[in-house]
Structures are given as C-alpha cells and as structure tokens.
C-alpha positions in Angstrom: 106.6 31.2 118.3 108.4 33.2 115.6 109.8 36.8 115.5 109.2 38.5 112.2 109.7 42.1 111.0 106.5 42.7 109.0 107.5 46.0 107.4 110.9 46.3 105.6 112.3 47.6 102.3 115.1 46.5 100.1 116.3 49.9 98.8 117.4 53.1 100.4 115.5 55.4 98.2 112.1 56.0 96.5 111.6 56.3 92.8 114.2 55.5 90.1 112.6 52.2 89.4 115.1 50.8 86.9 118.0 51.6 89.2 116.1 50.2 92.1 115.3 46.9 90.4 119.0 46.3 89.8 119.8 47.3 93.4 117.1 45.3 95.1 118.8 41.8 95.1 121.9 43.4 96.8 119.7 45.4 99.2 117.7 42.3 100.1 120.9 40.4 101.0 121.9 43.2 103.3 118.4 43.2 104.8 118.4 39.4 105.4 121.8 39.6 107.0 120.6 42.4 109.4 117.5 40.4 110.3 119.6 37.3 111.0 122.0 39.3 113.2 119.0 40.7 115.1 118.0 37.1 115.9 114.7 37.3 114.1 113.2 34.4 112.2 111.8 36.2 109.2 111.0 39.4 107.4 108.2 40.7 105.1 109.6 42.6 102.1 107.1 45.4 101.7 108.5 47.8 99.0 106.4 50.8 98.0 103.9 49.7 95.3 105.7 46.7 93.9 106.5 43.2 95.0 109.6 41.2 94.0 110.1 37.6 95.2 113.2 37.0 97.3 114.6 33.9 99.1 117.3 33.5 101.7 119.0 30.7 103.5 119.4 33.0 106.5 115.8 33.9 107.2 112.2 33.2 106.1 110.9 35.7 103.6 107.2 36.6 103.7 105.9 38.2 100.5 104.4 41.7 100.8 103.9 45.2 99.3 103.2 48.6 100.8 100.4 50.1 98.8 100.1 53.9 98.6 96.3 54.4 98.8 94.3 57.6 98.6 94.4 58.0 102.4 97.7 56.5 103.4 99.8 53.3 103.3 98.5 49.8 103.7 100.7 46.7 104.1 99.5 43.7 102.1 101.3 40.6 103.5 100.7 37.0 102.5 101.2 34.3 99.9 100.1 36.3 96.8 100.5 40.1 97.0 99.9 42.1 93.9 103.0 42.5 91.7 102.6 46.3 91.3 100.2 49.1 92.3 99.9 52.7 91.1 100.4 55.2 94.0 97.2 57.0 94.8 95.0 54.9 92.6 93.3 52.7 95.2 91.1 53.6 98.1 91.9 51.8 101.4 88.7 49.8 101.0 89.8 48.6 97.5 93.2 47.5 98.9 91.6 45.6 101.7 89.4 43.8 99.2 92.4 43.2 96.9 94.4 41.7 99.8 91.6 39.4 100.9 91.0 38.2 97.4 94.7 37.2 97.3 94.7 35.4 100.6 96.7 38.2 102.3 96.4 40.3 105.4 95.7 44.0 105.1 97.5 46.1 107.8 97.2 49.8 108.5 100.8 51.1 108.3 102.0 54.0 110.6 98.5 55.3 111.2 99.8 58.6 112.7 102.2 59.5 109.9 101.0 60.7 106.5 97.7 58.8 106.9 94.1 59.4 107.6 93.0 55.8 107.2 92.4 55.6 111.0 89.4 58.0 110.4 87.7 55.4 108.2 85.3 53.1 110.2 83.9 49.8 109.2 86.8 48.7 107.0 87.7 45.0 107.6 91.5 45.5 108.2 93.3 42.6 109.8 95.7 44.5 112.0 97.2 47.9 112.8 101.0 48.5 112.9 103.2 49.9 115.6 105.9 51.4 113.4 109.6 51.2 114.4 110.2 54.8 113.4 107.6 56.2 115.8 107.1 54.0 118.9 106.2 57.2 120.8 102.8 56.8 119.2 102.4 53.3 120.6 99.7 54.4 123.1 97.7 56.1 120.4 97.9 53.1 118.1 96.9 50.8 121.0 93.8 52.9 121.6 93.0 52.8 117.9 93.3 49.0 117.8 91.1 48.7 120.8 88.5 51.0 119.3 88.4 48.9 116.1 89.0 45.6 117.9 92.0 44.7 115.8 95.3 43.0 116.6 98.6 44.9 116.8 101.7 44.0 114.8 105.1 45.5 114.7 107.4 46.5 111.8 110.6 48.4 111.5 109.8 50.3 108.3 113.5 49.8 107.5 114.9 51.4 104.4 118.5 50.9 105.5 119.7 47.5 106.8 120.8 48.8 110.2 117.1 49.8 110.9 115.8 46.3 110.5 114.2 44.7 113.5 113.7 47.8 115.5 110.1 46.7 115.7 108.8 43.3 115.0 106.0 40.9 115.6 105.9 37.8 117.7 103.8 35.3 115.8 102.2 32.2 117.5 102.2 29.6 114.7 103.2 26.0 114.2 105.2 26.9 111.1 106.5 30.1 109.5 104.8 30.3 106.1 102.9 33.2 104.4 99.6 31.4 105.0 100.3 30.7 108.6 101.3 34.3 109.2 98.0 35.6 107.7 96.0 33.1 109.8 97.9 34.1 113.0 97.3 37.9 112.3 93.6 37.3 111.7 93.3 35.2 114.8 95.1 37.7 116.9 97.9 35.4 117.7 100.4 38.2 117.3 102.2 40.7 119.6 104.3 43.7 118.7 107.8 44.2 120.1 109.9 47.4 120.0 113.7 47.3 120.4 115.0 49.5 123.3 118.7 49.4 122.9 120.9 52.5 123.1 121.4 52.6 119.3 117.6 52.1 118.8 116.9 55.1 121.1 119.4 57.3 119.3 118.0 56.4 115.9 114.5 57.2 117.0 115.6 60.6 118.3 117.2 61.2 114.9 113.9 60.3 113.2 112.0 62.6 115.5 114.2 65.5 114.4 113.8 64.6 110.8 110.1 64.3 110.9 109.7 67.4 113.1 111.3 69.4 110.2 109.1 67.7 107.6 106.0 68.2 109.7 106.4 71.5 111.7 103.0 71.1 113.3 104.2 68.0 115.1 105.1 64.3 114.5 101.6 63.1 114.8 99.1 64.0 112.0 95.8 65.0 113.6 96.1 63.1 116.8 92.9 62.3 118.8 91.6 65.4 120.6 93.2 65.8 124.0 95.8 63.2 123.4 99.4 64.3 123.2 102.6 62.6 122.0 103.6 60.5 125.1 107.3 60.3 126.0 109.1 57.1 125.2 109.6 55.1 128.4 113.1 54.2 127.3 114.2 57.8 126.8 116.9 58.8 129.3 
C-alpha cells in the first residue's frame, strides 16, 4: 500500500512560462521535500497544461498534467502524459481519449470548483478527485462518484510546498510505478485521505474565505438541487 498525492504543482503562480520553467526545478525540490516530510511515498506533478519530467531520491514521482478543458480541469496521470496542451482547446471527451491513448488515467479534478464536467454523462473517466482545498464538498463528490460508479482519489492541489499532502490517495499496488498507479485507479484499488491536523483546518478556512470572495454566490458551483455545503467534521 502506498500513499501518493495525485495533484500537486511545482510553481506558486500561473502564467509567466519562461520564468516558471526556470523556477520549476527549485519548486519541485521543495515539493518533494514537503511530500517526504508528510510521510507520503510519492507525488504526481500535475502542472497546468504542461508536463516536465522530474526525479527525486526522496519520493517517487508520477508523471502528470492538469488539462484546462472547455468545461473544467482534468488530471492526466500515468507513464506518458502530453508534454503541453492549449488551455480551452480540448473538450473533456477529447482529453479522456488522449489520456487513454497514452496509457494514462483521466481524473475529474475539483468537480465543484470552476467545472461543469460533472454534468457530462457517459464519459469514460477513471476516477473523481476529492480536492485538498475543498474537503467540505467530499459528500457531494462521493455522491457523484457513486452515480457514475467511479473510484475516488485524493490530491492536495498544492501550489505552495506547505500545502502538499493535505489530501492524498492510498494505492493498493505491488510497486509504485506510473503503470501500476493507472491500473490501481482503474481497478478501484484506491482510497482518498484528507489530513485533519490543526494547520490543515486553518488552511482550509483561509481557502474558504478566498474562494468566497472569488465566488460570491458560494464555494460550490451549481451544487445538486437541495444539497448544501456540509460542514467539515473536523471544524471546531
């Protein structure tokens, strides 16, 4: 059994590609150190719309990319993610096909933040994510996964190293390789975990405040009718 953060970034900012490319190796070292300190076995590097190979003596690195589709973000994780994608160019269906053609898993990222992918039926996604920034939506994500009969995974969505490992995935596999991770996801041999320490709770409250300002109508985008935003069980 391995513990892997399936959604993490190596830079603190979006855009500024040239500056970011120079910063990424340093950002990755900080990320790997944070994952190691958390006691996790590995991390998927899922930068927005590009993939850069990394390696570490501290943790196992799973290749990945977070693709900005026409309807929201999709994580593509596995042995051969695309090197680069154009934001808003691909539909979710096209990204799923792209992922599968490359032997990767296609995962719905944060389905209740800036995403309407959850409204699209009959797409062969491999899993749905419980996002470390919004564990309050966990019950809604569970219901979504049950409705589509898909496994749940966890990822921190870390952009800063101290965020890494707030949510992660327990993976039942004999070895920790990209191929084994994809196979375990598709077989449902995965289980999400959300950190509940004091600093984790404080960080989530901060993110709720930030996203409440960004989305005045509420943290959730178009939640299911009659379903509210359930309180976190670890809130004091």
